[in-house]
C-alpha positions, 0 to 999 in steps of 0.5 A: 481520757481516751480522746486525750490519749488519741490527741497525744498520739496524733501529736507524736505521729505528726511530729514523726511525719515532719521529721521523716519528711524533712530527712527525706528531702535533705537525704537526696543525693542532689541535695547532699552533693550541693551541701558537700561541694561547690558548684563547679565540683557538682557540675564535674561530678554530674558530668562524670556520672553521665559518662559513667552511665554510658561506660558502665554496661560496656565495662561490665560486659568486658569484665565477664569476657573470659579473656579479661577474667584470668589475672596473674599476680606475684605473692611477694610477702613483703609486708613492711609492718608486723601484723597482730591479726590472725589469718582470715579463715571465713569462707568469703576470705578464701581465694579460688585460684588455679594451681601453678608456680609457687610465686605466681598466683592465677585467679579467675576474677569472676569468682573472686570479687570483693565481699565483706569478710569482717577483716579490719584493714584500717591499720594498714590504710593508716600506715599507707597514708602515713608513709605517702604523706612523708614522701609528698613533695608536690601538688601532683603527688598530692593528687596521686594520693587522692587517687589511692584514697579513691581506691580505698573508697571504691573498696569500701563501697564494694564491700557494702554492696556485697555485705555478708548477712550469713545466709545471703549477701546484699547491700548494707546502706547504713554501713555504706554511710558509716564508711563512705557516705558521710565523708565528702572527701571519700566520695569526691576522691572516688569520682576523681579517680574515675575521671583519671581512668577515663582520661587514661583509657583514651590512650589505651591501644591493643594493636600488639595485644593478642586478643580475639577479634570479638574481644577487641571490638568490645574494648573498641566499643568503650574507646569509641563511646567517648565520641558520643559523650560531652567533652570532659576536660581533665587538667591534672597530670598533664605535664608529668616528668620522669621524676613524677613517674619514678615517684609514682612507681615507688608509691605503687611498690609501697602500696603493693607491699602493704597489700601483702599485710592483708590476711584475707586472700580475696581482699589481697588479690583485689587490692593488688589488681587495682594497684596494678590497674592504677600503675598501668593508667599512669603509664598510659598518661605518661607515654600518651604521645608515643604510646606504651606497649602493655602486656595482656596482664596489664590490660586485664588489670586496667580494664577490671580496675576501670570496671570496679571504679565504674561500679562503685560510682554507680553504687553511690547513686544506688545507696542514696536512692535506697536510703531515700526510698526507706525514708519514703516508706517510713513517711507512708507508714506514719501517714497511714498511722496518722489517718488511722488515729484520726479515724479512731479519734472520730469514733471515740468522739461519736461514741462519747456523744 
């Protein structure tokens, strides 16, 4: 009877090892991407990752520079819909800002990063996509909507990396896959946005922006790093018209107004920052021939948005790696359990003899 019980346990354990091993193999990012995307898309995304791996430490360094931490925005209170949600009163929603003019809010971005606050913004995003869909008139505009979806994906990735566990914050892998990882379009839109920002950054000039020399050198380090990377061709938004530019500006104004519907102050400032960064990148591409004069606040918005998207792309790989490591640990435990059960079975057989 005892030996029969061990045989049943061994069969169950062996089945568990088989299932876990299979899940481990198919959960690796390279395998998942090949199942999600065609060969050309996978190659483009791998190329973007190569560039991003070189850019990320440079952008991270810039984001910590005092010259690029202080951001100013207007709290316009132009929410176009009625929200039934109460004000967010949890600590992670609070904004650490400087005292100043009533309509202008000045924040130190170092202390106001994206975190999970428990606030539900899904209705706001649904309204945004519905409004943008009504205005969709061209293929270029559809690409622009994908850029906005890329911002949405990035925000989701950021809050899963900084999930609030009560006593601490940290990565929530299951939450990441529920929000982003199981949706090929959400991952792809994030990479699409990063490729767009890479292209726009090539036309960033700081000649008339008042910055200390060391800070300018940091930015130049980002721009000059492209010379060391494989050539990346981004074919979208090559021939923008004035009508396209006006459409984009109307859309970013719409987005900005919808950010006023967000009751979480920390979430609102990060949303407005990235919309501002996207608007700046569009100006950079539209005025690529003559260049565009940017205010310092525009540069701060663009570079911090670039850093946030870069960080999110890095997190995609980290999240997949965490999941495969967890499955690998389960495989090891099941393997040890199998060996232990075999040992007990042999002991039982010997004792019976």
